[in-house]
Every structure is written in C-alpha cells, then in structure tokens.
MIDOSE-1310 file (N, C-alpha, C; in nm, 2 decimals, decimal comma, always signed):
residues 285
xxxx	-0,78/+0,12/-1,56/-0,89/+0,05/-1,51/-0,89/-0,09/-1,55; -0,95/-0,19/-1,48/-0,96/-0,32/-1,52/-1,07/-0,34/-1,61; -1,05/-0,39/-1,72/-1,16/-0,38/-1,83/-1,21/-0,54/-1,84; -1,34/-0,55/-1,80/-1,41/-0,68/-1,82/-1,55/-0,66/-1,89
xxxx	-1,58/-0,77/-1,94/-1,72/-0,77/-1,99/-1,82/-0,77/-1,88; -1,79/-0,84/-1,78/-1,88/-0,84/-1,66/-1,83/-0,78/-1,54; -1,91/-0,69/-1,47/-1,87/-0,61/-1,34/-1,96/-0,66/-1,24; -1,91/-0,64/-1,11/-1,98/-0,68/-0,99/-2,12/-0,61/-0,98
xxxx	-2,23/-0,68/-0,94/-2,37/-0,63/-0,93/-2,39/-0,62/-0,78; -2,42/-0,50/-0,72/-2,43/-0,48/-0,58/-2,54/-0,57/-0,51; -2,64/-0,58/-0,58/-2,76/-0,65/-0,53/-2,73/-0,80/-0,54; -2,67/-0,85/-0,66/-2,64/-0,98/-0,66/-2,55/-1,03/-0,57
xxxx	-2,44/-0,97/-0,53/-2,35/-1,00/-0,42/-2,42/-1,00/-0,29; -2,50/-0,91/-0,25/-2,58/-0,91/-0,13/-2,66/-1,06/-0,12; -2,73/-1,07/-0,23/-2,83/-1,18/-0,24/-2,75/-1,30/-0,22; -2,64/-1,33/-0,28/-2,55/-1,44/-0,26/-2,51/-1,47/-0,11
xxxx	-2,47/-1,35/-0,04/-2,41/-1,37/+0,09/-2,54/-1,40/+0,19; -2,65/-1,34/+0,14/-2,76/-1,35/+0,24/-2,82/-1,50/+0,25; -2,78/-1,58/+0,15/-2,81/-1,72/+0,14/-2,72/-1,81/+0,22; -2,61/-1,75/+0,27/-2,51/-1,82/+0,33/-2,52/-1,82/+0,48
xxxx	-2,49/-1,92/+0,58/-2,52/-1,93/+0,70/-2,44/-1,81/+0,78; -2,50/-1,75/+0,87/-2,44/-1,65/+0,95/-2,35/-1,70/+1,06; -2,24/-1,78/+1,00/-2,14/-1,84/+1,09/-2,00/-1,84/+1,04; -1,90/-1,88/+1,10/-1,76/-1,87/+1,05/-1,75/-1,96/+0,92
xxxx	-1,80/-2,08/+0,91/-1,81/-2,15/+0,79/-1,88/-2,07/+0,67; -2,00/-2,01/+0,73/-2,06/-1,94/+0,62/-1,98/-1,82/+0,55; -1,92/-1,74/+0,63/-1,84/-1,63/+0,57/-1,72/-1,66/+0,52; -1,65/-1,79/+0,56/-1,53/-1,82/+0,51/-1,53/-1,94/+0,41
xxxx	-1,65/-1,96/+0,36/-1,66/-2,07/+0,25/-1,63/-2,20/+0,30; -1,67/-2,24/+0,41/-1,65/-2,36/+0,48/-1,51/-2,39/+0,53; -1,43/-2,29/+0,55/-1,29/-2,30/+0,63/-1,31/-2,24/+0,78; -1,42/-2,22/+0,80/-1,44/-2,15/+0,94/-1,40/-2,25/+1,05
xxxx	-1,39/-2,38/+1,04/-1,38/-2,48/+1,15/-1,24/-2,53/+1,14; -1,16/-2,49/+1,07/-1,03/-2,54/+1,05/-0,93/-2,43/+1,11; -0,80/-2,43/+1,07/-0,70/-2,34/+1,14/-0,70/-2,21/+1,07; -0,77/-2,19/+0,95/-0,76/-2,07/+0,87/-0,80/-1,95/+0,97
xxxx	-0,90/-1,95/+1,04/-0,94/-1,83/+1,11/-0,82/-1,77/+1,21; -0,78/-1,87/+1,28/-0,67/-1,83/+1,38/-0,53/-1,79/+1,32; -0,50/-1,86/+1,21/-0,38/-1,83/+1,14/-0,40/-1,69/+1,08; -0,50/-1,65/+1,01/-0,55/-1,53/+0,95/-0,53/-1,42/+1,06
xxxx	-0,60/-1,44/+1,18/-0,60/-1,34/+1,28/-0,47/-1,30/+1,32; -0,39/-1,41/+1,36/-0,24/-1,39/+1,41/-0,17/-1,32/+1,32; -0,17/-1,36/+1,18/-0,10/-1,29/+1,08/-0,14/-1,13/+1,08; -0,28/-1,11/+1,09/-0,31/-0,96/+1,07/-0,27/-0,89/+1,19
xxxx	-0,27/-0,94/+1,33/-0,23/-0,87/+1,44/-0,08/-0,85/+1,43; +0,00/-0,95/+1,39/+0,14/-0,91/+1,38/+0,17/-0,81/+1,28; +0,10/-0,81/+1,17/+0,13/-0,72/+1,08/+0,11/-0,56/+1,13; -0,01/-0,56/+1,20/-0,05/-0,44/+1,25/+0,05/-0,39/+1,36
xxxx	+0,11/-0,47/+1,44/+0,19/-0,44/+1,55/+0,34/-0,41/+1,50; +0,36/-0,45/+1,37/+0,49/-0,42/+1,32/+0,49/-0,26/+1,27; +0,36/-0,22/+1,25/+0,36/-0,08/+1,20/+0,32/+0,01/+1,31; +0,24/-0,03/+1,40/+0,18/+0,06/+1,51/+0,22/-0,02/+1,65
xxxx	+0,36/-0,04/+1,69/+0,39/-0,10/+1,80/+0,32/-0,05/+1,92; +0,27/+0,08/+1,94/+0,20/+0,13/+2,04/+0,08/+0,05/+2,07; +0,02/-0,01/+1,98/-0,10/-0,08/+2,01/-0,08/-0,22/+2,07; +0,04/-0,25/+2,10/+0,07/-0,37/+2,18/+0,04/-0,34/+2,33
xxxx	-0,03/-0,43/+2,39/-0,08/-0,42/+2,53/+0,00/-0,48/+2,63; +0,11/-0,56/+2,59/+0,19/-0,63/+2,69/+0,33/-0,60/+2,65; +0,43/-0,61/+2,76/+0,57/-0,57/+2,73/+0,62/-0,67/+2,62; +0,68/-0,63/+2,53/+0,75/-0,71/+2,42/+0,86/-0,62/+2,35
xxxx	+0,94/-0,69/+2,25/+1,03/-0,62/+2,18/+0,95/-0,53/+2,08; +0,84/-0,55/+2,06/+0,77/-0,45/+1,97/+0,74/-0,31/+2,05; +0,72/-0,32/+2,18/+0,69/-0,21/+2,26/+0,79/-0,18/+2,36; +0,91/-0,11/+2,34/+1,02/-0,10/+2,43/+0,97/-0,01/+2,54
xxxx	+1,03/-0,02/+2,67/+0,97/+0,05/+2,79/+1,00/+0,21/+2,76; +0,92/+0,29/+2,81/+0,93/+0,42/+2,79/+0,95/+0,48/+2,92; +1,02/+0,61/+2,94/+1,04/+0,66/+3,05/+0,92/+0,75/+3,09; +0,86/+0,81/+3,00/+0,72/+0,87/+3,04/+0,61/+0,80/+2,97
xxxx	+0,49/+0,80/+3,06/+0,39/+0,71/+3,01/+0,32/+0,78/+2,89; +0,27/+0,70/+2,80/+0,21/+0,76/+2,68/+0,07/+0,82/+2,73; +0,04/+0,93/+2,65/-0,08/+0,99/+2,70/-0,20/+0,89/+2,65; -0,30/+0,88/+2,73/-0,43/+0,77/+2,70/-0,50/+0,83/+2,58
xxxx	-0,50/+0,73/+2,48/-0,57/+0,78/+2,37/-0,67/+0,64/+2,32; -0,78/+0,69/+2,28/-0,87/+0,58/+2,21/-0,85/+0,57/+2,07; -0,78/+0,46/+2,04/-0,77/+0,43/+1,89/-0,90/+0,38/+1,83; -0,93/+0,42/+1,72/-1,06/+0,39/+1,64/-1,02/+0,32/+1,51
xxxx	-1,11/+0,21/+1,50/-1,09/+0,13/+1,36/-1,23/+0,12/+1,30; -1,22/+0,11/+1,16/-1,35/+0,08/+1,09/-1,32/-0,07/+1,04; -1,41/-0,16/+1,05/-1,41/-0,28/+0,98/-1,50/-0,29/+0,88; -1,45/-0,29/+0,75/-1,53/-0,29/+0,62/-1,57/-0,43/+0,58
xxxx	-1,72/-0,44/+0,54/-1,76/-0,57/+0,51/-1,71/-0,68/+0,61; -1,76/-0,64/+0,73/-1,72/-0,71/+0,84/-1,80/-0,86/+0,88; -1,90/-0,89/+0,80/-1,98/-1,01/+0,80/-2,02/-1,02/+0,96; -1,99/-1,14/+1,02/-2,04/-1,15/+1,16/-1,93/-1,11/+1,27
xxxx	-1,84/-1,02/+1,22/-1,75/-0,97/+1,33/-1,62/-1,03/+1,35; -1,58/-1,13/+1,26/-1,47/-1,21/+1,29/-1,33/-1,13/+1,31; -1,31/-1,03/+1,22/-1,19/-0,94/+1,23/-1,20/-0,85/+1,34; -1,33/-0,81/+1,37/-1,36/-0,71/+1,49/-1,31/-0,78/+1,61
xxxx	-1,35/-0,91/+1,62/-1,33/-0,99/+1,76/-1,19/-1,03/+1,77; -1,13/-1,08/+1,67/-1,00/-1,14/+1,68/-0,88/-1,06/+1,63; -0,90/-0,95/+1,58/-0,79/-0,85/+1,54/-0,80/-0,72/+1,61; -0,92/-0,65/+1,56/-0,93/-0,51/+1,59/-0,94/-0,49/+1,74
xxxx	-1,05/-0,55/+1,81/-1,07/-0,52/+1,96/-0,95/-0,57/+2,04; -0,85/-0,64/+2,00/-0,74/-0,68/+2,06/-0,63/-0,58/+2,04; -0,65/-0,47/+1,98/-0,56/-0,38/+1,95/-0,60/-0,22/+1,97; -0,73/-0,20/+1,95/-0,79/-0,06/+1,95/-0,90/-0,05/+2,06
xxxx	-0,95/+0,07/+2,08/-1,06/+0,08/+2,18/-1,18/+0,07/+2,11; -1,21/+0,13/+2,00/-1,34/+0,14/+1,94/-1,36/+0,10/+1,80; -1,45/+0,03/+1,77/-1,44/-0,03/+1,63/-1,60/+0,00/+1,57; -1,60/+0,04/+1,45/-1,73/+0,07/+1,37/-1,72/-0,05/+1,27
xxxx	-1,82/-0,14/+1,29/-1,84/-0,25/+1,20/-1,95/-0,22/+1,10; -1,90/-0,24/+0,97/-1,98/-0,20/+0,86/-2,02/-0,33/+0,78; -2,14/-0,36/+0,76/-2,19/-0,49/+0,69/-2,31/-0,47/+0,62; -2,34/-0,50/+0,50/-2,46/-0,48/+0,42/-2,56/-0,59/+0,45
xxxx	-2,52/-0,72/+0,48/-2,60/-0,84/+0,47/-2,67/-0,83/+0,62; -2,80/-0,83/+0,61/-2,88/-0,81/+0,74/-2,86/-0,94/+0,84; -2,86/-1,06/+0,79/-2,84/-1,17/+0,88/-2,70/-1,18/+0,95; -2,60/-1,14/+0,87/-2,46/-1,11/+0,92/-2,45/-1,02/+1,04
xxxx	-2,50/-0,89/+1,02/-2,49/-0,79/+1,11/-2,55/-0,80/+1,24; -2,68/-0,86/+1,23/-2,77/-0,90/+1,34/-2,71/-1,00/+1,42; -2,64/-1,11/+1,36/-2,57/-1,19/+1,43/-2,46/-1,13/+1,51; -2,39/-1,05/+1,44/-2,27/-0,98/+1,50/-2,32/-0,90/+1,63
xxxx	-2,42/-0,83/+1,60/-2,48/-0,76/+1,70/-2,53/-0,83/+1,83; -2,59/-0,95/+1,80/-2,63/-1,04/+1,91/-2,52/-1,10/+1,98; -2,41/-1,14/+1,90/-2,30/-1,19/+1,98/-2,23/-1,09/+2,08; -2,22/-0,97/+2,02/-2,17/-0,86/+2,11/-2,25/-0,83/+2,23
xxxx	-2,38/-0,81/+2,22/-2,46/-0,80/+2,32/-2,45/-0,91/+2,43; -2,43/-1,03/+2,38/-2,42/-1,15/+2,47/-2,29/-1,15/+2,55; -2,18/-1,10/+2,49/-2,06/-1,08/+2,54/-2,06/-0,97/+2,67; -2,15/-0,87/+2,64/-2,17/-0,78/+2,74/-2,24/-0,83/+2,86
xxxx	-2,32/-0,93/+2,83/-2,41/-0,98/+2,94/-2,33/-1,10/+3,01; -2,27/-1,18/+2,94/-2,20/-1,29/+3,00/-2,06/-1,27/+3,04; -1,99/-1,17/+2,99/-1,85/-1,14/+3,02/-1,77/-1,22/+2,93; -1,63/-1,23/+2,93/-1,53/-1,29/+2,86/-1,50/-1,41/+2,93
xxxx	-1,51/-1,53/+2,87/-1,47/-1,65/+2,94/-1,35/-1,71/+2,85; -1,31/-1,84/+2,88/-1,20/-1,91/+2,81/-1,25/-2,05/+2,79; -1,19/-2,10/+2,66/-1,23/-2,24/+2,62/-1,13/-2,31/+2,69; -1,13/-2,45/+2,66/-1,05/-2,56/+2,71/-0,89/-2,53/+2,69
xxxx	-0,86/-2,46/+2,58/-0,72/-2,43/+2,54/-0,66/-2,30/+2,61; -0,76/-2,25/+2,70/-0,73/-2,11/+2,74/-0,75/-1,99/+2,66; -0,79/-2,01/+2,54/-0,82/-1,89/+2,45/-0,95/-1,82/+2,49; -0,94/-1,69/+2,48/-1,04/-1,59/+2,52/-1,17/-1,62/+2,43
xxxx	-1,30/-1,64/+2,49/-1,41/-1,65/+2,40/-1,50/-1,52/+2,45; -1,54/-1,44/+2,33/-1,62/-1,33/+2,37/-1,55/-1,20/+2,30; -1,63/-1,08/+2,31/-1,58/-0,98/+2,25/-1,49/-0,90/+2,35; -1,37/-0,88/+2,32/-1,26/-0,83/+2,42/-1,33/-0,68/+2,47
xxxx	-1,33/-0,65/+2,60/-1,36/-0,53/+2,65/-1,50/-0,47/+2,65; -1,58/-0,55/+2,60/-1,72/-0,52/+2,58/-1,78/-0,54/+2,72; -1,78/-0,65/+2,78/-1,84/-0,66/+2,91/-1,79/-0,57/+3,01; -1,67/-0,53/+3,01/-1,61/-0,43/+3,11/-1,63/-0,27/+3,06
xxxx	-1,69/-0,27/+2,95/-1,73/-0,14/+2,89/-1,61/-0,05/+2,88; -1,48/-0,12/+2,86/-1,37/-0,05/+2,81/-1,35/-0,02/+2,68; -1,41/-0,10/+2,59/-1,42/-0,08/+2,45/-1,55/-0,09/+2,39; -1,57/-0,05/+2,28/-1,70/-0,05/+2,21/-1,70/-0,09/+2,07
xxxx	-1,82/-0,13/+2,01/-1,84/-0,16/+1,87/-1,97/-0,08/+1,83; -1,97/-0,02/+1,73/-2,08/+0,05/+1,65/-2,14/-0,02/+1,54; -2,26/-0,06/+1,53/-2,30/-0,14/+1,41/-2,37/-0,07/+1,30; -2,32/-0,07/+1,18/-2,37/+0,02/+1,09/-2,39/-0,08/+0,95
xxxx	-2,52/-0,06/+0,92/-2,55/-0,14/+0,80/-2,58/-0,07/+0,67; -2,48/-0,10/+0,59/-2,47/-0,02/+0,44/-2,38/-0,09/+0,35; -2,40/-0,10/+0,23/-2,29/-0,14/+0,13/-2,19/-0,03/+0,11; -2,06/-0,09/+0,07/-1,94/+0,00/+0,06/-1,97/+0,10/-0,05
xxxx	-2,06/+0,07/-0,16/-2,09/+0,17/-0,26/-2,16/+0,29/-0,20; -2,23/+0,29/-0,10/-2,31/+0,40/-0,04/-2,23/+0,46/+0,09; -2,11/+0,43/+0,12/-2,06/+0,45/+0,25/-1,94/+0,55/+0,24; -1,95/+0,65/+0,32/-1,84/+0,75/+0,32/-1,79/+0,74/+0,47
xxxx	-1,67/+0,68/+0,48/-1,60/+0,67/+0,63/-1,59/+0,80/+0,69; -1,57/+0,90/+0,63/-1,57/+1,04/+0,71/-1,72/+1,09/+0,75; -1,82/+1,04/+0,70/-1,96/+1,07/+0,73/-2,06/+0,94/+0,76; -2,01/+0,86/+0,86/-2,08/+0,74/+0,88/-2,23/+0,74/+0,89
xxxx	-2,28/+0,85/+0,92/-2,44/+0,85/+0,94/-2,51/+0,86/+0,80; -2,43/+0,91/+0,69/-2,49/+0,93/+0,56/-2,53/+0,80/+0,49; -2,65/+0,78/+0,46/-2,70/+0,67/+0,38/-2,67/+0,54/+0,45; -2,70/+0,53/+0,58/-2,67/+0,42/+0,65/-2,77/+0,39/+0,74
xxxx	-2,77/+0,27/+0,81/-2,86/+0,25/+0,92/-2,77/+0,21/+1,02; -2,78/+0,30/+1,14/-2,69/+0,25/+1,27/-2,78/+0,17/+1,36; -2,74/+0,06/+1,38/-2,81/-0,04/+1,46/-2,78/-0,03/+1,61; -2,67/+0,04/+1,65/-2,65/+0,06/+1,78/-2,51/+0,05/+1,82
xxxx	-2,47/+0,10/+1,94/-2,34/+0,09/+2,00/-2,34/+0,00/+2,12; -2,25/-0,09/+2,15/-2,23/-0,19/+2,25/-2,10/-0,16/+2,32; -2,11/-0,14/+2,46/-1,98/-0,12/+2,53/-1,96/+0,02/+2,58; -1,85/+0,07/+2,57/-1,81/+0,21/+2,61/-1,90/+0,31/+2,55
xxxx	-1,94/+0,42/+2,62/-2,01/+0,52/+2,57/-1,94/+0,65/+2,59; -1,89/+0,73/+2,50/-1,82/+0,85/+2,51/-1,90/+0,96/+2,58; -1,85/+1,05/+2,62/-1,93/+1,16/+2,68/-1,98/+1,25/+2,56; -1,87/+1,26/+2,47/-1,91/+1,33/+2,36/-1,92/+1,24/+2,22
xxxx	-2,01/+1,27/+2,12/-2,03/+1,19/+2,01/-1,90/+1,18/+1,93; -1,85/+1,06/+1,91/-1,72/+1,04/+1,83/-1,77/+0,99/+1,70; -1,88/+0,98/+1,65/-1,92/+0,91/+1,52/-1,84/+0,96/+1,40; -1,83/+1,09/+1,39/-1,75/+1,16/+1,28/-1,61/+1,19/+1,31
xxxx	-1,54/+1,12/+1,40/-1,41/+1,17/+1,44/-1,31/+1,11/+1,37; -1,34/+1,03/+1,26/-1,25/+0,96/+1,19/-1,18/+0,83/+1,25; -1,07/+0,77/+1,17/-1,02/+0,64/+1,21/-0,88/+0,64/+1,22; -0,81/+0,57/+1,30/-0,67/+0,54/+1,31/-0,65/+0,42/+1,20
xxxx	-0,74/+0,32/+1,19/-0,73/+0,21/+1,10/-0,86/+0,19/+1,02; -0,85/+0,18/+0,91/-0,97/+0,12/+0,81/-0,93/+0,00/+0,76; -1,00/-0,11/+0,80/-0,95/-0,25/+0,77/-1,05/-0,31/+0,67; -0,99/-0,35/+0,55/-1,09/-0,40/+0,44/-1,04/-0,54/+0,40
xxxx	-1,11/-0,63/+0,42/-1,06/-0,78/+0,41/-1,17/-0,86/+0,34; -1,14/-0,91/+0,23/-1,24/-1,01/+0,15/-1,36/-0,95/+0,12; -1,37/-0,83/+0,08/-1,50/-0,75/+0,05/-1,48/-0,69/-0,07; -1,36/-0,63/-0,10/-1,33/-0,52/-0,21/-1,37/-0,58/-0,35
xxxx	-1,38/-0,71/-0,37/-1,42/-0,76/-0,48/-1,56/-0,73/-0,55; -1,65/-0,69/-0,44/-1,76/-0,64/-0,49/-1,78/-0,51/-0,53; -1,67/-0,43/-0,54/-1,66/-0,31/-0,59/-1,60/-0,31/-0,74; -1,65/-0,24/-0,83/-1,57/-0,24/-0,96/-1,46/-0,13/-0,92
xxxx	-1,36/-0,12/-1,03/-1,24/-0,04/-1,00/-1,29/+0,12/-0,97; -1,38/+0,17/-1,05/-1,42/+0,30/-1,03/-1,48/+0,33/-0,89; -1,57/+0,25/-0,84/-1,61/+0,24/-0,70/-1,51/+0,24/-0,60; -1,41/+0,13/-0,62/-1,30/+0,11/-0,53/-1,22/+0,22/-0,52
xxxx	-1,18/+0,29/-0,63/-1,11/+0,43/-0,61/-1,17/+0,52/-0,55; -1,29/+0,54/-0,57/-1,38/+0,64/-0,49/-1,38/+0,61/-0,35; -1,42/+0,48/-0,31/-1,42/+0,45/-0,16/-1,28/+0,47/-0,10; -1,17/+0,45/-0,17/-1,04/+0,46/-0,10/-1,02/+0,62/-0,10
xxxx	-1,05/+0,69/-0,18/-1,03/+0,82/-0,17/-1,10/+0,88/-0,04; -1,23/+0,83/-0,03/-1,33/+0,89/+0,09/-1,25/+0,82/+0,22; -1,20/+0,71/+0,20/-1,14/+0,67/+0,33/-1,01/+0,75/+0,36; -0,93/+0,79/+0,27/-0,81/+0,87/+0,30/-0,86/+0,99/+0,37
xxxx	-0,98/+1,05/+0,34/-1,01/+1,18/+0,40/-1,07/+1,14/+0,55; -1,09/+1,02/+0,58/-1,15/+0,99/+0,71/-1,02/+0,94/+0,82; -0,90/+0,94/+0,76/-0,77/+0,90/+0,85/-0,75/+1,02/+0,95; -0,73/+0,99/+1,07/-0,72/+1,09/+1,17/-0,59/+1,18/+1,17
xxxx	-0,48/+1,11/+1,14/-0,34/+1,18/+1,12/-0,26/+1,10/+1,03; -0,12/+1,16/+1,02/-0,04/+1,09/+0,92/+0,00/+0,95/+0,96; -0,01/+0,91/+1,08/+0,02/+0,76/+1,12/-0,11/+0,65/+1,09; -0,23/+0,73/+1,08/-0,32/+0,65/+1,04/-0,32/+0,56/+0,91
xxxx	-0,39/+0,46/+0,90/-0,37/+0,38/+0,76/-0,49/+0,30/+0,72; -0,49/+0,26/+0,61/-0,58/+0,18/+0,55/-0,52/+0,04/+0,51; -0,57/-0,06/+0,56/-0,52/-0,19/+0,56/-0,61/-0,27/+0,45; -0,56/-0,33/+0,35/-0,65/-0,41/+0,27/-0,57/-0,56/+0,27
xxxx	-0,66/-0,66/+0,29/-0,62/-0,81/+0,29/-0,72/-0,86/+0,20; -0,66/-0,91/+0,08/-0,75/-0,95/-0,02/-0,68/-1,08/-0,09; -0,76/-1,16/-0,16/-0,71/-1,26/-0,25/-0,66/-1,19/-0,38; -0,55/-1,26/-0,43/-0,49/-1,21/-0,57/-0,49/-1,33/-0,66
xxxx	-0,53/-1,29/-0,78/-0,52/-1,39/-0,88/-0,38/-1,37/-0,96; -0,33/-1,46/-1,04/-0,20/-1,45/-1,10/-0,21/-1,34/-1,21; -0,11/-1,28/-1,24/-0,09/-1,18/-1,36/-0,11/-1,26/-1,49; -0,14/-1,18/-1,58/-0,13/-1,25/-1,73/-0,02/-1,20/-1,80
xxxx	+0,07/-1,28/-1,82/+0,19/-1,25/-1,90/+0,26/-1,13/-1,82; +0,27/-1,13/-1,70/+0,34/-1,02/-1,64/+0,26/-0,88/-1,64; +0,14/-0,90/-1,67/+0,06/-0,77/-1,68/-0,07/-0,78/-1,57; -0,12/-0,67/-1,56/-0,25/-0,68/-1,46/-0,37/-0,76/-1,51
xxxx	-0,43/-0,83/-1,41/-0,54/-0,91/-1,45/-0,65/-0,92/-1,34; -0,77/-0,93/-1,38/-0,88/-0,95/-1,29/-0,97/-1,08/-1,34; -1,01/-1,13/-1,24/-1,12/-1,26/-1,28/-1,25/-1,24/-1,22; -1,35/-1,25/-1,29/-1,49/-1,23/-1,24/-1,54/-1,36/-1,20
xxxx	-1,60/-1,36/-1,08/-1,69/-1,48/-1,01/-1,83/-1,47/-1,04; -1,89/-1,53/-1,11/-2,04/-1,53/-1,13/-2,13/-1,57/-1,03; -2,06/-1,66/-0,94/-2,14/-1,72/-0,82/-2,18/-1,61/-0,73; -2,07/-1,52/-0,68/-2,10/-1,43/-0,59/-2,09/-1,28/-0,64
xxxx	-2,09/-1,27/-0,77/-2,06/-1,14/-0,85/-1,96/-1,06/-0,79; -1,83/-1,12/-0,80/-1,73/-1,04/-0,74/-1,60/-1,05/-0,83; -1,49/-0,97/-0,81/-1,38/-0,96/-0,89/-1,26/-0,99/-0,80; -1,17/-1,09/-0,85/-1,05/-1,12/-0,78/-0,93/-1,05/-0,87
xxxx	-0,87/-0,97/-0,80/-0,77/-0,88/-0,88/-0,63/-0,93/-0,86; -0,53/-0,89/-0,95/-0,40/-0,92/-0,94/-0,33/-0,81/-0,86; -0,21/-0,84/-0,80/-0,13/-0,75/-0,73/-0,11/-0,61/-0,82; -0,09/-0,63/-0,94/-0,06/-0,50/-1,02/-0,19/-0,41/-1,04
xxxx	-0,30/-0,49/-1,04/-0,44/-0,41/-1,05/-0,44/-0,32/-0,92; -0,43/-0,39/-0,80/-0,45/-0,32/-0,68/-0,34/-0,20/-0,67; -0,22/-0,22/-0,71/-0,14/-0,13/-0,70/-0,17/+0,00/-0,79; -0,21/-0,03/-0,90/-0,27/+0,09/-0,98/-0,38/+0,17/-0,92
xxxx	-0,47/+0,08/-0,87/-0,58/+0,15/-0,79/-0,54/+0,24/-0,67; -0,44/+0,18/-0,60/-0,39/+0,27/-0,48/-0,34/+0,40/-0,53; -0,26/+0,38/-0,64/-0,20/+0,51/-0,70/-0,31/+0,61/-0,74; -0,43/+0,57/-0,81/-0,53/+0,66/-0,86/-0,60/+0,70/-0,75
xxxx	-0,60/+0,64/-0,64/-0,68/+0,69/-0,52/-0,59/+0,79/-0,44; -0,48/+0,81/-0,47/-0,38/+0,91/-0,39/-0,32/+0,84/-0,26; -0,31/+0,72/-0,26/-0,25/+0,64/-0,15/-0,12/+0,58/-0,17; -0,02/+0,59/-0,07/+0,11/+0,55/-0,08/+0,13/+0,42/-0,01
xxxx	+0,16/+0,31/-0,07/+0,19/+0,18/-0,03/+0,32/+0,18/+0,04; +0,32/+0,14/+0,18/+0,45/+0,14/+0,24/+0,48/+0,00/+0,30; +0,39/-0,09/+0,30/+0,43/-0,22/+0,35/+0,32/-0,32/+0,28; +0,38/-0,43/+0,26/+0,29/-0,54/+0,19/+0,34/-0,68/+0,24
xxxx	+0,26/-0,78/+0,26/+0,30/-0,90/+0,31/+0,22/-1,01/+0,27; +0,25/-1,12/+0,22/+0,17/-1,25/+0,18/+0,14/-1,31/+0,30; +0,01/-1,37/+0,32/-0,01/-1,43/+0,44/+0,03/-1,58/+0,41; +0,10/-1,63/+0,51/+0,14/-1,77/+0,51/+0,05/-1,85/+0,59
xxxx	+0,06/-2,00/+0,56/+0,00/-2,11/+0,65/-0,14/-2,13/+0,61; -0,20/-2,09/+0,49/-0,33/-2,13/+0,46/-0,31/-2,26/+0,38; -0,45/-2,33/+0,38/-0,46/-2,44/+0,32/-0,42/-2,43/+0,16; -0,37/-2,53/+0,12/-0,33/-2,55/-0,03/-0,44/-2,53/-0,13
xxxx	-0,42/-2,47/-0,24/-0,54/-2,45/-0,33/-0,62/-2,34/-0,33; -0,60/-2,25/-0,23/-0,67/-2,12/-0,22/-0,58/-2,00/-0,30; -0,64/-1,90/-0,33/-0,57/-1,79/-0,38/-0,47/-1,73/-0,27; -0,37/-1,68/-0,35/-0,26/-1,61/-0,26/-0,34/-1,49/-0,19
xxxx	-0,31/-1,49/-0,07/-0,37/-1,35/+0,01/-0,25/-1,27/+0,06; -0,26/-1,14/+0,02/-0,17/-1,03/+0,05/-0,23/-0,92/+0,14; -0,16/-0,88/+0,23/-0,20/-0,76/+0,31/-0,13/-0,65/+0,27; -0,18/-0,52/+0,24/-0,12/-0,40/+0,20/-0,16/-0,29/+0,31
xxxx	-0,06/-0,22/+0,34/-0,08/-0,11/+0,44/-0,05/+0,02/+0,37; -0,14/+0,12/+0,36/-0,15/+0,25/+0,29/-0,18/+0,36/+0,37; -0,12/+0,47/+0,33/-0,11/+0,60/+0,38/-0,16/+0,71/+0,28; -0,18/+0,83/+0,32/-0,22/+0,94/+0,23/-0,07/+0,96/+0,16
x	-0,06/+0,97/+0,04/+0,05/+1,01/-0,04/+0,07/+1,17/-0,02
C-alpha cells in the first residue's frame, strides 16, 4: 500500500468540486476550451477500438468485413466519476449502446442530466466544423444514459441500486430492467485519486465482479507522478484532497485487486507542464 501521512477525505473532495463551475473548464481545471478535450477523447476511442474492434460502427481496418452479420448486442458501459458527462458523450456513446453515469457532485450530475434531456428534445446538430453536438443516440432513443448519484466509496458496480440515488434514464428503455446486468466496459478517468489504496482495491474487486464476460474490461486513465528513485510513489494534493499515484503504485494495486493488465498507453498531445497521463486496460486474472 502507498503509505502517506495524509489520505484523501471523501467530503473534502466533494466540497472542492462542488465549488467548481459545472462546465468543461470547471471539470478540466481550465483546459476545457482548448484542444485537450478532443485530443483526450480521440485517444480514448482509438485505445478502445484497438481492443474491441467490433465497437467500430463504420467500415475500417479495425473492423474487417464478416461473412455472417454479428448478432445484435447492446454493449453497456459505466462512466465512473463522470462529472458533466464529457467521457460519456465524446467516448462511450460513440462506441456502446447504454451508459450508466456515476457522479457524486450534485451540480455536475444535474448539468449532465439536463444536457442529456436537451439532446432528446432538440436532436443531434452539427457545429461549423461539422462536429456533432449533442448526446449520440439519445434523440433517436437508440441509446440510453442512466444517471446515478453516489461516491465511489459507496458504489458497487454489480449492484448499482445499493446506497445510490438514481436520478433517471434518458433515451432507450429496455423491455426488461437491465440495471444489474453488468458492464462490458467500466471507465475510470481522473477520479481514482479520491480513493485511498484500500478503497481503490476494494472498488476494483467489485468492478471485476460486474464484468459481463471474459472480453469485458476495466479502463483506467489517470495522471501519473514520477517514481521516487525507481520505486513507487504517491503525491497528496491538499487543494482537492486527492492522490496522484506513480505507475508502479497502480500496477501493484491492480495485482492486489486480482486484475490482469494487458494493455497500457501514454496519452500524447496534451499541453506541456501537465502530469503524464496513461491509459490501462484490465481484465479479471
């Protein structure tokens, strides 16, 4: 375990983020209006399609032609610590059918829910560059987002109803309730620093139990601090009560949680001066 004198405090972290604007700049520390959001989303989608090429919706080298059509399947994803839904909109809804959006900060999740409802009312439009604006598949009700308010410390991905507040589902409505049907992808980005090592191991173990099959995966995309003399290291941020872990700390935690790391990639193209960001893909070992 990472041993520090100070560990993340759940309420202190929520209080910090509750003071930030419910906007891209607010959730991205002032980088929301620059190139970072699109570079990040593109890198995430490419990473996912390299692992699950069947999620590609257009003909490409990632998805070769098939003689027999694939059976129709609704892929499900969990967006952990989702903020105002940035990853849900720009990554997950472009790849899967149904997303559960988990966020503890009330102003953030209410903004996400409002934006999603507006997409259903107004449909998907395009800006001057031709880039789609809106939540993909929501207006057509071909896709859905379920909004769940809860902190990670209280959340079990295999039982999303427990200790949570479900604010509603927008878009596609299944004939049978699929709330407890597990996930093909559990996406965790820029939020795990609010868990201490013990809580993080516990959350990842529960996440492993919520994976639907052997191809399902947990994706972690987080900042990394430098190692100390080649050894594991973590840095505590007093401002938002969070930890930034080194690569070796994450890999030790993955092992303790019973997860197998099978792919990792550093995100390129971010502004200079930021922490290194790495994406990890994990499956049950």
